[in-house]
N, CA, C and O atoms as CSV, one atom per row, in Angstrom:
chain,resi,resn,atom,element,x,y,z
A,1,GLN,N,N,101.202,118.849,94.498
A,1,GLN,CA,C,100.340,117.708,94.229
A,1,GLN,C,C,100.895,116.920,93.053
A,1,GLN,O,O,101.415,117.500,92.100
A,2,VAL,N,N,100.784,115.602,93.120
A,2,VAL,CA,C,101.336,114.749,92.080
A,2,VAL,C,C,100.259,113.773,91.608
A,2,VAL,O,O,99.522,113.201,92.411
A,3,GLU,N,N,100.186,113.597,90.288
A,3,GLU,CA,C,99.274,112.611,89.721
A,3,GLU,C,C,99.903,111.232,89.806
A,3,GLU,O,O,101.077,111.056,89.482
A,4,LEU,N,N,99.114,110.251,90.246
A,4,LEU,CA,C,99.592,108.881,90.386
A,4,LEU,C,C,98.679,107.952,89.600
A,4,LEU,O,O,97.456,108.032,89.716
A,5,VAL,N,N,99.268,107.077,88.805
A,5,VAL,CA,C,98.491,106.162,87.971
A,5,VAL,C,C,99.002,104.744,88.195
A,5,VAL,O,O,100.135,104.415,87.844
A,6,GLU,N,N,98.146,103.908,88.788
A,6,GLU,CA,C,98.509,102.517,89.064
A,6,GLU,C,C,98.148,101.615,87.897
A,6,GLU,O,O,97.238,101.911,87.122
A,7,SER,N,N,98.873,100.509,87.782
A,7,SER,CA,C,98.569,99.473,86.799
A,7,SER,C,C,99.147,98.158,87.289
A,7,SER,O,O,99.935,98.112,88.233
A,8,GLY,N,N,98.731,97.086,86.615
A,8,GLY,CA,C,99.302,95.786,86.921
A,8,GLY,C,C,98.417,94.861,87.728
A,8,GLY,O,O,98.768,93.702,87.948
A,9,GLY,N,N,97.273,95.357,88.172
A,9,GLY,CA,C,96.371,94.485,88.909
A,9,GLY,C,C,95.731,93.448,88.001
A,9,GLY,O,O,95.857,93.498,86.777
A,10,GLY,N,N,95.040,92.505,88.634
A,10,GLY,CA,C,94.375,91.465,87.852
A,10,GLY,C,C,93.972,90.307,88.720
A,10,GLY,O,O,93.947,90.395,89.948
A,11,LEU,N,N,93.655,89.215,88.054
A,11,LEU,CA,C,93.232,87.987,88.721
A,11,LEU,C,C,94.393,87.001,88.734
A,11,LEU,O,O,95.021,86.748,87.707
A,12,VAL,N,N,94.665,86.452,89.907
A,12,VAL,CA,C,95.760,85.505,90.036
A,12,VAL,C,C,95.340,84.413,91.013
A,12,VAL,O,O,94.553,84.659,91.928
A,13,GLN,N,N,95.860,83.224,90.821
A,13,GLN,CA,C,95.570,82.134,91.738
A,13,GLN,C,C,96.400,82.272,93.008
A,13,GLN,O,O,97.475,82.870,93.005
A,14,ALA,N,N,95.888,81.716,94.072
A,14,ALA,CA,C,96.632,81.717,95.328
A,14,ALA,C,C,98.020,81.108,95.110
A,14,ALA,O,O,98.170,80.086,94.440
A,15,GLY,N,N,99.025,81.761,95.691
A,15,GLY,CA,C,100.398,81.337,95.494
A,15,GLY,C,C,101.088,81.984,94.319
A,15,GLY,O,O,102.298,81.843,94.139
A,16,GLY,N,N,100.316,82.695,93.519
A,16,GLY,CA,C,100.875,83.340,92.341
A,16,GLY,C,C,101.497,84.697,92.645
A,16,GLY,O,O,101.585,85.119,93.798
A,17,SER,N,N,101.922,85.366,91.585
A,17,SER,CA,C,102.626,86.642,91.723
A,17,SER,C,C,102.018,87.691,90.807
A,17,SER,O,O,101.447,87.381,89.761
A,18,LEU,N,N,102.157,88.928,91.226
A,18,LEU,CA,C,101.797,90.074,90.408
A,18,LEU,C,C,102.785,91.186,90.690
A,18,LEU,O,O,103.351,91.268,91.780
A,19,ARG,N,N,102.986,92.035,89.708
A,19,ARG,CA,C,103.816,93.216,89.888
A,19,ARG,C,C,102.977,94.448,89.584
A,19,ARG,O,O,102.521,94.643,88.457
A,20,LEU,N,N,102.782,95.266,90.593
A,20,LEU,CA,C,102.052,96.513,90.411
A,20,LEU,C,C,103.027,97.638,90.083
A,20,LEU,O,O,104.167,97.662,90.549
A,21,SER,N,N,102.543,98.563,89.269
A,21,SER,CA,C,103.339,99.735,88.915
A,21,SER,C,C,102.549,100.998,89.220
A,21,SER,O,O,101.320,101.014,89.157
A,22,CYS,N,N,103.269,102.038,89.547
A,22,CYS,CA,C,102.655,103.338,89.787
A,22,CYS,C,C,103.515,104.387,89.096
A,22,CYS,O,O,104.704,104.532,89.381
A,23,ALA,N,N,102.885,105.110,88.186
A,23,ALA,CA,C,103.586,106.162,87.455
A,23,ALA,C,C,103.227,107.525,88.030
A,23,ALA,O,O,102.092,107.767,88.441
A,24,ALA,N,N,104.209,108.401,88.049
A,24,ALA,CA,C,103.997,109.774,88.520
A,24,ALA,C,C,104.529,110.725,87.460
A,24,ALA,O,O,105.551,111.378,87.672
A,25,PRO,N,N,103.856,110.811,86.336
A,25,PRO,CA,C,104.356,111.633,85.229
A,25,PRO,C,C,104.358,113.116,85.571
A,25,PRO,O,O,103.463,113.621,86.248
A,26,GLY,N,N,105.388,113.799,85.084
A,26,GLY,CA,C,105.422,115.237,85.251
A,26,GLY,C,C,105.754,115.711,86.645
A,26,GLY,O,O,105.590,116.894,86.944
A,27,SER,N,N,106.215,114.825,87.506
A,27,SER,CA,C,106.495,115.213,88.882
A,27,SER,C,C,107.996,115.283,89.141
A,27,SER,O,O,108.799,114.704,88.410
A,28,THR,N,N,108.353,116.004,90.200
A,28,THR,CA,C,109.724,115.927,90.720
A,28,THR,C,C,109.762,114.720,91.633
A,28,THR,O,O,109.787,114.836,92.858
A,29,PHE,N,N,109.767,113.576,91.012
A,29,PHE,CA,C,109.490,112.309,91.689
A,29,PHE,C,C,110.431,112.036,92.849
A,29,PHE,O,O,110.023,111.462,93.859
A,30,SER,N,N,111.675,112.438,92.713
A,30,SER,CA,C,112.684,112.059,93.705
A,30,SER,C,C,112.497,112.724,95.063
A,30,SER,O,O,113.206,112.382,96.009
A,31,ILE,N,N,111.565,113.663,95.184
A,31,ILE,CA,C,111.354,114.305,96.481
A,31,ILE,C,C,110.170,113.704,97.230
A,31,ILE,O,O,109.784,114.188,98.293
A,32,TYR,N,N,109.599,112.642,96.661
A,32,TYR,CA,C,108.424,112.026,97.280
A,32,TYR,C,C,108.755,110.683,97.918
A,32,TYR,O,O,109.407,109.834,97.311
A,33,THR,N,N,108.299,110.509,99.143
A,33,THR,CA,C,108.211,109.173,99.720
A,33,THR,C,C,107.005,108.504,99.088
A,33,THR,O,O,105.952,109.125,98.943
A,34,MET,N,N,107.151,107.251,98.714
A,34,MET,CA,C,106.096,106.529,98.020
A,34,MET,C,C,105.656,105.310,98.833
A,34,MET,O,O,106.436,104.726,99.586
A,35,ALA,N,N,104.393,104.947,98.660
A,35,ALA,CA,C,103.878,103.822,99.436
A,35,ALA,C,C,102.758,103.121,98.678
A,35,ALA,O,O,102.181,103.657,97.731
A,36,TRP,N,N,102.477,101.916,99.126
A,36,TRP,CA,C,101.332,101.150,98.653
A,36,TRP,C,C,100.442,100.829,99.846
A,36,TRP,O,O,100.914,100.427,100.909
A,37,PHE,N,N,99.157,101.013,99.644
A,37,PHE,CA,C,98.137,100.619,100.606
A,37,PHE,C,C,97.139,99.726,99.889
A,37,PHE,O,O,97.128,99.662,98.659
A,38,ARG,N,N,96.312,99.045,100.646
A,38,ARG,CA,C,95.250,98.251,100.054
A,38,ARG,C,C,93.991,98.382,100.885
A,38,ARG,O,O,94.031,98.662,102.083
A,39,GLN,N,N,92.869,98.171,100.209
A,39,GLN,CA,C,91.586,98.279,100.896
A,39,GLN,C,C,90.614,97.279,100.305
A,39,GLN,O,O,90.315,97.307,99.111
A,40,ALA,N,N,90.128,96.401,101.156
A,40,ALA,CA,C,89.114,95.433,100.767
A,40,ALA,C,C,87.738,96.001,101.088
A,40,ALA,O,O,87.625,96.872,101.950
A,41,PRO,N,N,86.703,95.537,100.424
A,41,PRO,CA,C,85.356,96.036,100.693
A,41,PRO,C,C,84.970,95.902,102.159
A,41,PRO,O,O,85.109,94.833,102.755
A,42,GLY,N,N,84.486,96.990,102.729
A,42,GLY,CA,C,84.046,96.972,104.115
A,42,GLY,C,C,85.155,97.066,105.136
A,42,GLY,O,O,84.910,96.993,106.340
A,43,LYS,N,N,86.391,97.229,104.650
A,43,LYS,CA,C,87.530,97.299,105.577
A,43,LYS,C,C,88.252,98.631,105.419
A,43,LYS,O,O,88.099,99.328,104.416
A,44,GLU,N,N,89.036,98.963,106.430
A,44,GLU,CA,C,89.818,100.194,106.374
A,44,GLU,C,C,91.015,100.026,105.439
A,44,GLU,O,O,91.469,98.915,105.165
A,45,ARG,N,N,91.506,101.167,104.962
A,45,ARG,CA,C,92.695,101.145,104.124
A,45,ARG,C,C,93.884,100.690,104.980
A,45,ARG,O,O,94.065,101.151,106.107
A,46,GLU,N,N,94.675,99.793,104.432
A,46,GLU,CA,C,95.738,99.117,105.179
A,46,GLU,C,C,97.088,99.367,104.517
A,46,GLU,O,O,97.231,99.272,103.298
A,47,PHE,N,N,98.072,99.689,105.349
A,47,PHE,CA,C,99.433,99.893,104.864
A,47,PHE,C,C,100.023,98.581,104.350
A,47,PHE,O,O,99.843,97.526,104.958
A,48,VAL,N,N,100.732,98.663,103.219
A,48,VAL,CA,C,101.413,97.500,102.662
A,48,VAL,C,C,102.934,97.702,102.705
A,48,VAL,O,O,103.657,96.906,103.304
A,49,ALA,N,N,103.405,98.767,102.067
A,49,ALA,CA,C,104.844,98.993,101.993
A,49,ALA,C,C,105.108,100.451,101.643
A,49,ALA,O,O,104.262,101.133,101.066
A,50,ALA,N,N,106.320,100.917,102.008
A,50,ALA,CA,C,106.728,102.275,101.691
A,50,ALA,C,C,108.215,102.303,101.386
A,50,ALA,O,O,108.975,101.441,101.829
A,51,ILE,N,N,108.614,103.312,100.619
A,51,ILE,CA,C,110.015,103.462,100.239
A,51,ILE,C,C,110.378,104.936,100.251
A,51,ILE,O,O,109.602,105.778,99.799
A,52,SER,N,N,111.546,105.240,100.763
A,52,SER,CA,C,111.969,106.627,100.880
A,52,SER,C,C,112.461,107.163,99.540
A,52,SER,O,O,112.542,106.426,98.558
A,53,ARG,N,N,112.784,108.445,99.509
A,53,ARG,CA,C,113.089,109.146,98.270
A,53,ARG,C,C,114.226,108.503,97.474
A,53,ARG,O,O,114.143,108.364,96.254
A,54,SER,N,N,115.279,108.115,98.177
A,54,SER,CA,C,116.438,107.528,97.484
A,54,SER,C,C,116.537,106.029,97.686
A,54,SER,O,O,117.591,105.432,97.467
A,55,SER,N,N,115.431,105.420,98.105
A,55,SER,CA,C,115.363,103.974,98.358
A,55,SER,C,C,116.228,103.551,99.530
A,55,SER,O,O,116.502,102.363,99.696
A,56,THR,N,N,116.663,104.505,100.347
A,56,THR,CA,C,117.494,104.178,101.501
A,56,THR,C,C,116.714,103.409,102.558
A,56,THR,O,O,117.245,102.512,103.212
A,57,SER,N,N,115.440,103.775,102.715
A,57,SER,CA,C,114.602,103.144,103.733
A,57,SER,C,C,113.373,102.521,103.096
A,57,SER,O,O,112.752,103.090,102.198
A,58,THR,N,N,113.044,101.344,103.582
A,58,THR,CA,C,111.789,100.696,103.207
A,58,THR,C,C,111.087,100.210,104.467
A,58,THR,O,O,111.712,99.994,105.506
A,59,SER,N,N,109.782,100.046,104.350
A,59,SER,CA,C,108.993,99.552,105.465
A,59,SER,C,C,107.898,98.657,104.905
A,59,SER,O,O,107.339,98.927,103.842
A,60,TYR,N,N,107.603,97.599,105.629
A,60,TYR,CA,C,106.589,96.644,105.176
A,60,TYR,C,C,105.645,96.308,106.322
A,60,TYR,O,O,106.041,96.294,107.487
A,61,ALA,N,N,104.410,96.040,105.981
A,61,ALA,CA,C,103.496,95.457,106.945
A,61,ALA,C,C,103.991,94.067,107.296
A,61,ALA,O,O,104.535,93.363,106.446
A,62,ASP,N,N,103.806,93.674,108.534
A,62,ASP,CA,C,104.278,92.356,108.962
A,62,ASP,C,C,103.700,91.245,108.098
A,62,ASP,O,O,104.365,90.241,107.844
A,63,SER,N,N,102.479,91.423,107.653
A,63,SER,CA,C,101.786,90.371,106.907
A,63,SER,C,C,102.381,90.120,105.527
A,63,SER,O,O,102.113,89.079,104.927
A,64,VAL,N,N,103.184,91.053,105.008
A,64,VAL,CA,C,103.730,90.889,103.660
A,64,VAL,C,C,105.247,90.743,103.644
A,64,VAL,O,O,105.835,90.508,102.588
A,65,LYS,N,N,105.880,90.878,104.795
A,65,LYS,CA,C,107.345,90.772,104.844
A,65,LYS,C,C,107.809,89.430,104.311
A,65,LYS,O,O,107.274,88.381,104.669
A,66,GLY,N,N,108.817,89.486,103.447
A,66,GLY,CA,C,109.368,88.277,102.868
A,66,GLY,C,C,108.666,87.834,101.600
A,66,GLY,O,O,109.163,86.962,100.888
A,67,ARG,N,N,107.510,88.426,101.308
A,67,ARG,CA,C,106.762,88.058,100.101
A,67,ARG,C,C,106.632,89.235,99.122
A,67,ARG,O,O,106.637,89.030,97.908
A,68,PHE,N,N,106.518,90.439,99.632
A,68,PHE,CA,C,106.354,91.628,98.797
A,68,PHE,C,C,107.649,92.444,98.811
A,68,PHE,O,O,108.368,92.480,99.809
A,69,THR,N,N,107.923,93.091,97.689
A,69,THR,CA,C,109.080,93.971,97.590
A,69,THR,C,C,108.682,95.271,96.910
A,69,THR,O,O,108.131,95.266,95.809
A,70,ILE,N,N,108.964,96.382,97.574
A,70,ILE,CA,C,108.724,97.686,96.977
A,70,ILE,C,C,110.036,98.219,96.413
A,70,ILE,O,O,111.096,98.056,97.017
A,71,SER,N,N,109.951,98.856,95.250
A,71,SER,CA,C,111.140,99.446,94.639
A,71,SER,C,C,110.716,100.670,93.840
A,71,SER,O,O,109.529,100.890,93.601
A,72,ARG,N,N,111.690,101.454,93.436
A,72,ARG,CA,C,111.387,102.646,92.657
A,72,ARG,C,C,112.508,102.927,91.672
A,72,ARG,O,O,113.657,102.530,91.870
A,73,ASP,N,N,112.144,103.616,90.613
A,73,ASP,CA,C,113.107,104.073,89.614
A,73,ASP,C,C,112.856,105.569,89.424
A,73,ASP,O,O,111.915,105.968,88.737
A,74,ASN,N,N,113.695,106.378,90.032
A,74,ASN,CA,C,113.468,107.815,89.988
A,74,ASN,C,C,113.640,108.387,88.583
A,74,ASN,O,O,113.028,109.402,88.250
A,75,THR,N,N,114.459,107.753,87.767
A,75,THR,CA,C,114.653,108.256,86.402
A,75,THR,C,C,113.395,108.055,85.556
A,75,THR,O,O,113.136,108.822,84.629
A,76,LYS,N,N,112.628,107.034,85.876
A,76,LYS,CA,C,111.387,106.744,85.149
A,76,LYS,C,C,110.149,107.260,85.880
A,76,LYS,O,O,109.038,107.166,85.358
A,77,ARG,N,N,110.331,107.799,87.074
A,77,ARG,CA,C,109.209,108.276,87.895
A,77,ARG,C,C,108.211,107.146,88.158
A,77,ARG,O,O,107.002,107.312,87.994
A,78,MET,N,N,108.741,106.004,88.566
A,78,MET,CA,C,107.916,104.816,88.784
A,78,MET,C,C,108.219,104.201,90.143
A,78,MET,O,O,109.350,104.244,90.629
A,79,VAL,N,N,107.175,103.625,90.746
A,79,VAL,CA,C,107.348,102.797,91.932
A,79,VAL,C,C,106.634,101.477,91.664
A,79,VAL,O,O,105.600,101.435,90.997
A,80,TYR,N,N,107.205,100.404,92.196
A,80,TYR,CA,C,106.709,99.072,91.910
A,80,TYR,C,C,106.431,98.320,93.205
A,80,TYR,O,O,107.009,98.609,94.253
A,81,LEU,N,N,105.531,97.348,93.102
A,81,LEU,CA,C,105.286,96.432,94.201
A,81,LEU,C,C,105.250,95.023,93.625
A,81,LEU,O,O,104.293,94.642,92.951
A,82,GLN,N,N,106.297,94.256,93.896
A,82,GLN,CA,C,106.338,92.858,93.499
A,82,GLN,C,C,105.689,92.045,94.597
A,82,GLN,O,O,106.115,92.085,95.751
A,83,MET,N,N,104.652,91.304,94.229
A,83,MET,CA,C,103.893,90.529,95.206
A,83,MET,C,C,103.994,89.052,94.857
A,83,MET,O,O,103.569,88.633,93.780
A,84,ASN,N,N,104.546,88.276,95.752
A,84,ASN,CA,C,104.694,86.836,95.566
A,84,ASN,C,C,103.887,86.076,96.609
A,84,ASN,O,O,103.529,86.619,97.655
A,85,SER,N,N,103.612,84.832,96.313
A,85,SER,CA,C,102.874,83.961,97.238
A,85,SER,C,C,101.587,84.628,97.715
A,85,SER,O,O,101.313,84.678,98.914
A,86,LEU,N,N,100.820,85.128,96.791
A,86,LEU,CA,C,99.606,85.852,97.136
A,86,LEU,C,C,98.562,84.941,97.767
A,86,LEU,O,O,98.474,83.755,97.450
A,87,LYS,N,N,97.774,85.520,98.665
A,87,LYS,CA,C,96.754,84.790,99.403
A,87,LYS,C,C,95.374,85.358,99.059
A,87,LYS,O,O,95.256,86.542,98.743
A,88,PRO,N,N,94.337,84.532,99.118
A,88,PRO,CA,C,92.992,85.040,98.805
A,88,PRO,C,C,92.589,86.239,99.662
A,88,PRO,O,O,91.897,87.137,99.181
A,89,GLU,N,N,93.006,86.262,100.904
A,89,GLU,CA,C,92.630,87.377,101.792
A,89,GLU,C,C,93.320,88.688,101.416
A,89,GLU,O,O,93.046,89.732,102.009
A,90,GLU,N,N,94.208,88.630,100.438
A,90,GLU,CA,C,94.863,89.847,99.972
A,90,GLU,C,C,94.147,90.468,98.768
A,90,GLU,O,O,94.635,91.419,98.158
A,91,THR,N,N,93.008,89.920,98.450
A,91,THR,CA,C,92.151,90.519,97.435
A,91,THR,C,C,91.698,91.894,97.908
A,91,THR,O,O,91.107,92.031,98.979
A,92,ALA,N,N,91.981,92.908,97.099
A,92,ALA,CA,C,91.686,94.281,97.508
A,92,ALA,C,C,92.008,95.231,96.368
A,92,ALA,O,O,92.623,94.847,95.373
A,93,GLY,N,N,91.583,96.476,96.529
A,93,GLY,CA,C,92.086,97.536,95.682
A,93,GLY,C,C,93.423,97.986,96.245
A,93,GLY,O,O,93.552,98.210,97.449
A,94,TYR,N,N,94.407,98.117,95.383
A,94,TYR,CA,C,95.750,98.524,95.812
A,94,TYR,C,C,95.989,99.955,95.327
A,94,TYR,O,O,95.777,100.279,94.159
A,95,TYR,N,N,96.435,100.796,96.255
A,95,TYR,CA,C,96.564,102.211,95.991
A,95,TYR,C,C,97.997,102.692,96.196
A,95,TYR,O,O,98.663,102.332,97.166
A,96,CYS,N,N,98.442,103.504,95.265
A,96,CYS,CA,C,99.729,104.154,95.358
A,96,CYS,C,C,99.545,105.494,96.072
A,96,CYS,O,O,98.561,106.198,95.843
A,97,ALA,N,N,100.497,105.837,96.936
A,97,ALA,CA,C,100.411,107.090,97.679
A,97,ALA,C,C,101.759,107.786,97.665
A,97,ALA,O,O,102.803,107.144,97.546
A,98,ALA,N,N,101.727,109.114,97.789
A,98,ALA,CA,C,102.957,109.907,97.755
A,98,ALA,C,C,102.889,111.038,98.761
A,98,ALA,O,O,101.824,111.591,99.039
A,99,GLU,N,N,104.044,111.364,99.296
A,99,GLU,CA,C,104.151,112.512,100.187
A,99,GLU,C,C,105.506,113.168,99.963
A,99,GLU,O,O,106.548,112.513,99.985
A,100,CYS,N,N,105.464,114.493,99.746
A,100,CYS,CA,C,106.693,115.243,99.568
A,100,CYS,C,C,107.431,115.341,100.905
A,100,CYS,O,O,106.866,115.788,101.904
A,101,THR,N,N,108.681,114.926,100.913
A,101,THR,CA,C,109.450,114.910,102.160
A,101,THR,C,C,110.821,115.539,101.940
A,101,THR,O,O,111.289,115.662,100.808
A,102,ILE,N,N,111.456,115.935,103.045
A,102,ILE,CA,C,112.791,116.526,102.959
A,102,ILE,C,C,113.850,115.587,103.515
A,102,ILE,O,O,115.015,115.965,103.637
A,103,SER,N,N,113.452,114.366,103.853
A,103,SER,CA,C,114.406,113.406,104.395
A,103,SER,C,C,114.008,112.006,103.948
A,103,SER,O,O,113.035,111.821,103.217
A,104,GLU,N,N,114.777,111.030,104.401
A,104,GLU,CA,C,114.544,109.633,104.005
A,104,GLU,C,C,113.569,108.943,104.961
A,104,GLU,O,O,113.788,107.805,105.376
A,105,THR,N,N,112.488,109.652,105.304
A,105,THR,CA,C,111.517,109.061,106.210
A,105,THR,C,C,110.403,108.381,105.431
A,105,THR,O,O,110.139,108.716,104.276
A,106,VAL,N,N,109.765,107.437,106.070
A,106,VAL,CA,C,108.600,106.774,105.486
A,106,VAL,C,C,107.497,106.740,106.529
A,106,VAL,O,O,107.761,106.711,107.731
A,107,GLY,N,N,106.277,106.743,106.061
A,107,GLY,CA,C,105.129,106.666,106.958
A,107,GLY,C,C,104.334,105.412,106.673
A,107,GLY,O,O,104.407,104.859,105.576
A,108,ASP,N,N,103.565,104.956,107.670
A,108,ASP,CA,C,102.765,103.752,107.492
A,108,ASP,C,C,101.284,103.971,107.786
A,108,ASP,O,O,100.537,103.013,107.982
A,109,SER,N,N,100.867,105.219,107.816
A,109,SER,CA,C,99.443,105.484,108.014
A,109,SER,C,C,98.910,106.270,106.832
A,109,SER,O,O,99.637,107.084,106.262
A,110,PRO,N,N,97.664,106.051,106.447
A,110,PRO,CA,C,97.110,106.767,105.292
A,110,PRO,C,C,97.172,108.284,105.444
A,110,PRO,O,O,97.373,109.001,104.463
A,111,GLY,N,N,97.000,108.773,106.667
A,111,GLY,CA,C,96.996,110.211,106.894
A,111,GLY,C,C,98.330,110.885,106.648
A,111,GLY,O,O,98.403,112.110,106.547
A,112,TRP,N,N,99.375,110.098,106.552
A,112,TRP,CA,C,100.727,110.644,106.343
A,112,TRP,C,C,100.913,111.081,104.895
A,112,TRP,O,O,101.782,111.899,104.596
A,113,TYR,N,N,100.096,110.534,104.000
A,113,TYR,CA,C,100.268,110.757,102.577
A,113,TYR,C,C,99.209,111.707,102.030
A,113,TYR,O,O,98.031,111.610,102.371
A,114,GLY,N,N,99.645,112.614,101.186
A,114,GLY,CA,C,98.739,113.623,100.678
A,114,GLY,C,C,98.200,113.367,99.284
A,114,GLY,O,O,97.191,113.951,98.890
A,115,ASP,N,N,98.863,112.502,98.535
A,115,ASP,CA,C,98.452,112.261,97.160
A,115,ASP,C,C,98.201,110.772,96.943
A,115,ASP,O,O,98.952,109.923,97.423
A,116,TRP,N,N,97.140,110.478,96.217
A,116,TRP,CA,C,96.703,109.096,96.031
A,116,TRP,C,C,96.330,108.847,94.580
A,116,TRP,O,O,95.843,109.738,93.884
A,117,GLY,N,N,96.569,107.613,94.135
A,117,GLY,CA,C,96.077,107.190,92.845
A,117,GLY,C,C,94.669,106.648,92.957
A,117,GLY,O,O,94.085,106.612,94.040
A,118,GLN,N,N,94.127,106.223,91.818
A,118,GLN,CA,C,92.754,105.715,91.759
A,118,GLN,C,C,92.663,104.243,92.150
A,118,GLN,O,O,91.578,103.735,92.432
A,119,GLY,N,N,93.789,103.572,92.166
A,119,GLY,CA,C,93.804,102.182,92.598
A,119,GLY,C,C,93.760,101.192,91.450
A,119,GLY,O,O,93.311,101.508,90.348
A,120,THR,N,N,94.230,100.001,91.728
A,120,THR,CA,C,94.151,98.887,90.784
A,120,THR,C,C,93.708,97.654,91.561
A,120,THR,O,O,94.191,97.400,92.665
A,121,GLN,N,N,92.795,96.897,90.984
A,121,GLN,CA,C,92.196,95.768,91.690
A,121,GLN,C,C,93.062,94.527,91.570
A,121,GLN,O,O,93.517,94.168,90.484
A,122,VAL,N,N,93.278,93.885,92.698
A,122,VAL,CA,C,93.966,92.596,92.748
A,122,VAL,C,C,92.994,91.577,93.320
A,122,VAL,O,O,92.468,91.756,94.419
A,123,THR,N,N,92.760,90.515,92.574
A,123,THR,CA,C,91.879,89.451,93.028
A,123,THR,C,C,92.661,88.149,93.048
A,123,THR,O,O,93.210,87.720,92.033
A,124,VAL,N,N,92.703,87.527,94.222
A,124,VAL,CA,C,93.428,86.272,94.396
A,124,VAL,C,C,92.416,85.158,94.619
A,124,VAL,O,O,91.691,85.154,95.613
A,125,SER,N,N,92.373,84.224,93.696
A,125,SER,CA,C,91.403,83.134,93.799
A,125,SER,C,C,92.004,81.946,94.547
A,125,SER,O,O,93.206,81.690,94.484
A,126,SER,N,N,91.141,81.238,95.249
A,126,SER,CA,C,91.615,80.095,96.039
A,126,SER,C,C,91.552,78.811,95.238
A,126,SER,O,O,91.913,77.749,95.746
């Protein structure tokens, strides 16, 4: 099990940018596939992006391709989500997720991940 702590959320105008961070202190970070999900009130948790252990593979939801970038720094035990051209409908709690893997695979469903952070709120105003 790994502790995950998100930061970087906030209020931004439509078209603006935010960079989310997720720290995994005290973990063997390089053995985890990492991902970001989001959940708006009354809606199911939705996949945003994922990155494999050595950053060899990434995956994005179609709705964020070309605007969001996931990255990681294994030496710092951090994963990031750069979000550009944000839209009001992307207002949600954003959650970091981790799953210990033995290969460069990534998953895009919440059930694939065993560890979750508490989330950070992103609000995009119109």
